[in-house]
VOGU-3710 file (C-alpha; in Angstrom, 3 decimals, decimal comma):
1> xxxxxxxxxx> -52,286/-33,268/33,269  -53,988/-35,773/34,524  -51,443/-37,162/37,136  -51,328/-33,436/38,573  -55,191/-33,027/38,781  -55,092/-36,298/41,035  -52,516/-35,205/43,017  -54,212/-31,962/43,747  -57,742/-33,866/45,002  -55,566/-36,035/47,025
11> xxxxxxxxxx> -54,193/-32,957/49,125  -57,559/-31,871/49,169  -58,870/-35,101/50,626  -56,257/-34,680/53,285  -56,888/-31,249/54,340  -60,755/-32,278/54,414  -60,437/-34,913/56,999  -59,475/-32,367/59,397  -62,914/-31,097/58,985  -64,657/-33,874/59,924
21> xxxxxxxxxx> -66,586/-32,557/62,901  -70,237/-32,943/62,975  -73,734/-31,359/64,384  -77,375/-32,983/64,859  -78,504/-35,861/63,012  -80,476/-38,624/63,593  -79,405/-40,399/66,798  -75,953/-39,288/65,296  -76,088/-40,315/61,867  -75,765/-37,844/59,214
31> xxxxxxxxxx> -77,214/-37,688/55,832  -75,586/-34,736/54,044  -73,761/-36,480/51,313  -73,669/-33,042/48,696  -75,073/-29,910/48,123  -77,195/-30,965/45,598  -78,109/-33,941/48,224  -79,074/-31,672/51,036  -81,077/-29,464/48,587  -83,313/-32,177/47,773
41> xxxxxxxxxx> -83,937/-33,714/51,473  -81,363/-36,477/50,778  -83,673/-38,371/47,962  -80,913/-39,385/45,417  -81,072/-42,856/45,845  -83,286/-43,384/43,103  -81,670/-40,982/40,280  -77,944/-41,054/41,188  -76,611/-39,417/38,492  -73,694/-38,023/39,543
51> xxxxxxxxxx> -70,569/-38,647/41,880  -72,184/-38,173/45,192  -74,056/-41,424/44,220  -71,280/-43,059/46,389  -72,978/-41,735/49,324  -76,156/-43,145/49,112  -76,176/-45,327/45,494  -72,717/-46,366/43,965  -74,763/-48,763/41,294  -75,898/-45,230/40,104
61> xxxxxxxxxx> -72,268/-44,174/38,914  -72,953/-46,012/35,479  -74,562/-43,127/34,562  -71,210/-41,200/34,672  -68,835/-40,601/31,757  -65,137/-40,712/32,096  -63,199/-39,507/35,097  -65,454/-37,119/37,367  -64,342/-35,523/40,600  -66,275/-34,048/43,492
71> xxxxxxxxxx> -66,121/-32,104/46,859  -67,256/-30,102/49,013  -68,620/-29,475/52,474  -71,930/-28,548/54,675  -71,285/-25,859/57,612  -73,736/-26,867/60,509  -74,517/-24,454/63,129  -76,626/-25,975/65,886  -78,504/-25,072/68,767  -80,841/-26,360/71,499
81> xxxxxxxxxx> -81,986/-25,316/75,102  -82,761/-27,601/78,273  -84,518/-26,994/80,813  -83,719/-28,951/84,139  -85,429/-28,796/87,540  -83,221/-28,478/90,172  -83,918/-27,885/93,932  -83,180/-24,041/93,351  -86,285/-24,177/90,622  -86,333/-24,619/86,618
91> xxxxxxxxxx> -82,785/-23,484/84,923  -82,358/-22,681/81,123  -79,308/-23,867/79,386  -78,718/-23,089/75,889  -75,908/-25,054/74,062  -72,365/-23,556/73,262  -72,135/-21,574/69,776  -70,054/-24,035/67,222  -70,046/-24,752/63,773  -69,403/-28,300/62,794
101> xxxxxxxxxx> -68,212/-29,000/58,823  -68,449/-32,594/57,923  -66,545/-33,051/54,284  -67,371/-35,440/51,417  -64,927/-35,972/47,941  -66,144/-38,633/45,415  -64,162/-39,446/42,569  -65,374/-41,902/39,665  -63,919/-43,493/36,650  -65,424/-45,045/33,791
111> xxxxxxxxxx> -63,177/-48,173/33,031  -65,196/-49,808/30,148  -68,775/-49,895/29,009  -69,481/-52,321/31,584  -67,233/-51,317/34,757  -67,058/-48,228/36,607  -64,726/-47,630/39,661  -65,898/-45,182/42,396  -63,995/-44,123/45,695  -66,117/-41,939/48,524
121> xxxxxxxxxx> -64,497/-39,916/51,538  -67,675/-38,925/53,783  -68,857/-38,497/57,376  -71,255/-41,084/57,798  -71,866/-40,388/61,714  -71,264/-37,351/64,022  -72,217/-35,057/67,311  -71,106/-32,121/68,319  -72,860/-31,037/71,546  -71,496/-28,375/74,341
131> xxxxxxxxxx> -72,693/-26,867/77,341  -71,438/-24,771/79,999  -69,299/-27,059/82,107  -71,059/-26,065/85,378  -75,000/-26,410/83,903  -76,900/-28,544/86,101  -76,737/-31,291/83,782  -72,736/-31,906/83,954  -72,972/-34,980/85,862  -74,064/-36,632/82,876
141> xxxxxxxxxx> -72,315/-34,446/80,166  -71,419/-31,362/79,307  -69,299/-31,711/76,071  -69,786/-34,452/73,338  -67,849/-34,479/70,164  -67,792/-37,447/67,547  -65,844/-37,578/64,596  -66,072/-39,880/61,816  -64,467/-39,937/58,019  -66,061/-43,445/55,850
151> xxxxxxxxxx> -63,284/-44,218/53,112  -65,148/-46,127/50,279  -63,946/-47,529/47,358  -66,735/-49,773/45,126  -67,221/-51,447/41,997  -70,216/-51,112/39,884  -70,748/-52,812/36,536  -73,767/-52,100/34,123  -75,578/-55,052/33,379  -77,903/-53,757/30,394
161> xxxxxxxxxx> -78,963/-50,523/29,565  -81,980/-50,985/32,423  -80,034/-52,457/35,206  -76,555/-51,979/37,192  -75,019/-52,998/40,561  -72,368/-52,424/42,878  -70,532/-52,973/45,710  -67,965/-51,859/47,742  -65,946/-52,348/51,208  -65,332/-49,305/53,780
171> xxxxxxxxxx> -62,767/-48,101/56,399  -64,236/-45,741/59,223  -62,451/-43,545/61,321  -64,034/-42,425/64,490  -63,085/-40,420/67,575  -64,495/-39,128/70,360  -64,255/-36,838/73,013  -66,632/-37,194/75,883  -66,993/-35,206/78,980  -68,640/-34,738/82,258
181> xxxxxxxxxx> -67,779/-33,758/86,110  -68,105/-36,161/88,683  -69,289/-35,133/92,495  -66,428/-34,940/95,019  -66,379/-37,767/96,948  -63,870/-36,472/99,600  -65,783/-33,106/100,208  -69,017/-33,152/100,482  -70,586/-29,926/98,427  -66,884/-29,285/97,215
191> xxxxxxxxxx> -65,238/-28,726/94,115  -66,418/-31,528/91,233  -64,029/-33,483/89,440  -63,810/-33,117/85,607  -63,551/-37,033/83,706  -62,497/-36,674/79,916  -62,367/-39,610/77,515  -60,670/-39,722/74,564  -60,078/-42,260/71,567  -60,362/-43,550/68,560
201> xxxxxxxxxx> -60,930/-46,575/66,478  -60,869/-47,912/62,937  -63,501/-50,461/61,906  -64,704/-52,179/58,663  -67,839/-52,570/56,739  -69,184/-53,376/53,326  -71,711/-51,970/51,077  -74,011/-53,176/48,525  -76,519/-51,569/45,822  -78,449/-51,699/42,598
211> xxxxxxxxxx> -80,382/-49,373/40,208  -83,083/-49,924/37,835  -84,236/-47,733/35,126  -87,112/-49,387/33,328  -88,492/-46,254/31,385  -86,562/-42,865/30,850  -88,777/-41,435/33,435  -88,702/-43,835/35,961  -86,082/-45,102/38,304  -85,295/-47,104/40,676
221> xxxxxxxxxx> -82,584/-47,356/43,748  -81,429/-49,600/46,777  -78,718/-49,723/48,671  -77,168/-51,463/51,893  -74,645/-49,591/54,026  -73,442/-52,659/56,673  -72,945/-52,277/60,327  -69,188/-51,194/61,519  -68,037/-52,492/64,753  -65,817/-50,190/66,764
231> xxxxxxxxxx> -63,344/-51,308/69,554  -62,288/-47,897/70,702  -58,676/-47,128/72,478  -57,657/-43,962/74,350  -57,428/-42,509/77,713  -59,204/-41,360/80,558  -58,583/-38,434/82,509  -59,823/-37,515/86,052  -58,866/-34,135/87,176  -55,506/-34,128/85,971
241> xxxxxxxxxx> -54,927/-38,167/86,512  -54,633/-40,213/83,263  -55,278/-43,899/82,526  -56,156/-46,342/79,835  -59,779/-46,848/78,679  -61,232/-48,426/76,271  -65,093/-48,895/74,767  -66,558/-51,120/72,207  -69,627/-49,520/69,999  -71,734/-51,240/67,140
251> xxxxxxxxxx> -72,893/-48,045/64,759  -75,761/-49,434/62,901  -76,417/-50,524/58,866  -78,379/-48,575/56,732  -80,870/-49,104/53,812  -81,324/-46,933/51,582  -84,552/-47,143/49,198  -85,496/-44,099/46,452  -87,620/-43,810/43,398  -87,125/-40,745/40,888
261> xxxxxxxxxx> -89,877/-39,580/38,339  -89,759/-37,260/35,437  -93,327/-35,816/34,753  -91,988/-33,466/32,333  -88,888/-33,009/30,534  -87,475/-30,320/33,055  -88,960/-31,747/36,525  -87,540/-34,546/38,248  -89,287/-35,784/41,335  -87,402/-37,940/44,082
271> xxxxxxxxxx> -88,968/-39,867/46,914  -86,433/-41,853/49,308  -86,904/-44,022/52,714  -83,941/-44,800/54,769  -84,140/-47,033/57,337  -81,060/-46,562/59,933  -81,009/-49,993/62,010  -80,468/-48,428/65,558  -80,882/-51,293/67,539  -77,798/-52,478/67,592
281> xxxxxxxxxx> -76,712/-49,615/69,598  -77,750/-50,813/72,837  -75,204/-50,288/75,343  -71,832/-48,499/75,626  -69,276/-50,621/77,463  -66,197/-49,238/79,200  -63,597/-50,377/80,077  -61,112/-47,927/82,699  -58,063/-48,092/84,544  -58,991/-49,059/88,272
291> xxxxxxxxxx> -56,799/-46,353/89,689  -58,890/-43,638/88,449  -62,400/-44,436/89,892  -62,002/-47,677/92,044  -61,870/-51,048/91,041  -66,057/-50,921/91,338  -66,282/-48,539/88,826  -63,610/-49,765/86,232  -66,111/-51,643/83,817  -68,944/-49,392/83,444
301> xxxxxxxxxx> -72,102/-50,343/80,670  -74,518/-47,262/80,262  -77,906/-48,714/78,421  -79,090/-47,241/75,455  -81,641/-49,289/74,043  -81,761/-47,128/70,704  -84,623/-48,578/67,945  -84,483/-48,861/64,321  -85,559/-45,430/62,702  -86,701/-44,357/59,224
311> xxxxxxxxxx> -86,373/-40,885/57,535  -88,776/-39,980/54,802  -87,210/-37,679/51,728  -88,989/-35,408/49,165  -87,238/-33,794/46,598  -87,642/-31,856/43,716  -85,462/-30,582/40,557  -86,444/-28,069/38,106  -83,680/-27,441/35,238  -84,017/-23,673/34,564
321> xxxxxxxxxx> -81,795/-23,452/31,705  -78,931/-25,600/30,478  -77,127/-24,046/32,954  -79,092/-23,504/36,119  -81,174/-25,577/38,223  -83,714/-25,007/41,194  -84,109/-27,572/43,748  -86,213/-27,977/46,584  -87,085/-30,741/49,238  -88,294/-31,795/52,634
331> xxxxxxxxxx> -87,413/-34,734/54,806  -88,953/-36,143/58,149  -86,306/-37,785/60,371  -87,616/-40,060/63,573  -85,578/-40,295/66,680  -83,759/-43,719/67,835  -83,402/-42,809/71,758  -86,216/-43,691/73,832  -87,064/-41,344/76,558  -85,957/-44,253/79,131
341> xxxxxxxxxx> -82,314/-43,772/78,223  -82,690/-40,351/76,669  -79,915/-38,400/77,910  -77,653/-34,843/77,102  -75,155/-36,408/75,090  -78,312/-35,925/72,325  -80,756/-33,410/73,629  -82,939/-34,218/70,868  -86,096/-35,743/69,070  -88,140/-36,470/65,818
351> xxxxxxxxxx> -86,278/-33,793/63,120  -88,476/-31,619/60,411  -85,652/-30,467/57,564  -86,499/-27,766/55,190  -84,582/-27,696/51,952  -83,231/-25,188/48,852  -80,511/-25,582/46,485  -79,213/-24,197/43,449  -76,844/-25,339/40,767  -74,839/-24,499/38,314
361> xxxxxxxxxx> -72,705/-25,689/35,048  -70,064/-23,654/33,584  -68,151/-26,008/31,001  -66,833/-29,213/32,256  -67,321/-27,699/36,143  -70,430/-27,601/38,801  -71,399/-25,532/41,161  -73,941/-27,006/43,948  -75,128/-24,472/46,822  -78,047/-25,634/49,407
371> xxxxxxxxxx> -79,833/-24,143/52,322  -81,301/-26,299/54,875  -83,071/-25,176/58,566  -83,502/-28,522/60,653  -86,298/-28,468/63,161  -86,180/-30,665/66,362  -89,476/-31,002/68,252  -89,721/-30,605/71,647  -89,205/-33,602/74,434  -89,741/-33,746/77,955
381> xxxxxxxxxx> -87,822/-36,708/79,645  -87,459/-37,948/83,353  -85,288/-37,862/85,769  -82,722/-40,696/86,180  -80,440/-39,297/89,000  -77,945/-42,374/88,866  -77,114/-41,515/85,305  -76,841/-37,416/86,322  -80,198/-37,076/84,554  -82,676/-34,125/86,139
391> xxxxxxxxxx> -85,888/-33,826/84,937  -85,923/-31,938/81,622  -87,213/-30,516/78,328  -85,488/-30,105/75,302  -86,625/-27,028/73,781  -85,700/-24,808/70,669  -83,665/-27,247/68,978  -82,741/-26,516/65,348  -80,080/-26,207/63,661  -78,688/-24,090/60,256
401> xxxxxxxxxx> -76,730/-26,138/57,368  -75,236/-24,687/54,167  -73,819/-27,073/51,749  -71,627/-26,078/48,922  -70,108/-28,881/46,437  -67,796/-28,183/43,294  -67,463/-30,928/40,530  -65,757/-31,400/37,332  -65,621/-34,032/34,431  -61,847/-34,523/33,678
//
């Protein structure tokens, strides 16, 4: 019976892999690891007491009995407006309507009273920004889609009744589709050329984590996800002509810090901070087939110079009864991209997230749902004609996020 259930979850994992598209995150990081975590603003590193602990603090899986599995997804519907100043006056353009669906899947196994094994599959990074292909900022970008999936096995050890540690390795698949227009080099004012870059890569990393519960009502957690270097291989197309393309990008490390307090039996308050090391994303270097744009443009470097940032998370959980749990959360997410290199791939700024959710337990099953309203602060950037960036204001950035997670003890 257990083998049949494992096969079913394997099929589900492969199906979810096809949904690994994403929307707005800090830079293009994602923090949507489960519906419960979403409802708590992501503040789970201190409690880490269900299978989604593999996302933020794998040391927490030593609290789980037997075999447990959990899977789901977050539906993300983002939108924003960009007002650009053109020779003909100001033009306001809205992003195209899209729905992005990063998945998550977890499994844990209590191998002994001291040893636990866990496996997580989730999206750590992603981006989805699309404008009309003829909009004023088309020479910088009119479509940018980045998808990723991380496969992460872990080993967790319970050192004693208070302290647990964990370590794991990860393989991260990333796929990108970047598109922009190029001015016609032969006919001034003639039809634009269409530039498309598609490629993918698999990079490898590691993680370590710890959890300390000195008192029944107080716990602390910390976890580190290492930097992942990606060597992207793919193809570039210029108005129907194709050639090889490759690029290098370093995806940042992440530090999760959290505490969970139970001021009363039915209430848990969690406070977390997440540091994302975006300073590793200093540039995006691209090698193109010289026959596409000419030998002088075969090697291109796009400076990013992003900054390390923090995300602050607060979550409150109330056990209404044995079956129902109510949740609420808030998060403040800092923007890593400086004004000097801001562009239309990520037309964003600091973010505020307001979160609600509920959980229901029925026999060996758990069902969690969440809703998050993400609000992006407005931002004004200066022109950079050499990069196709016009004087611009990013306005009315927002996103609606709906989370669903189903779990079961086997």
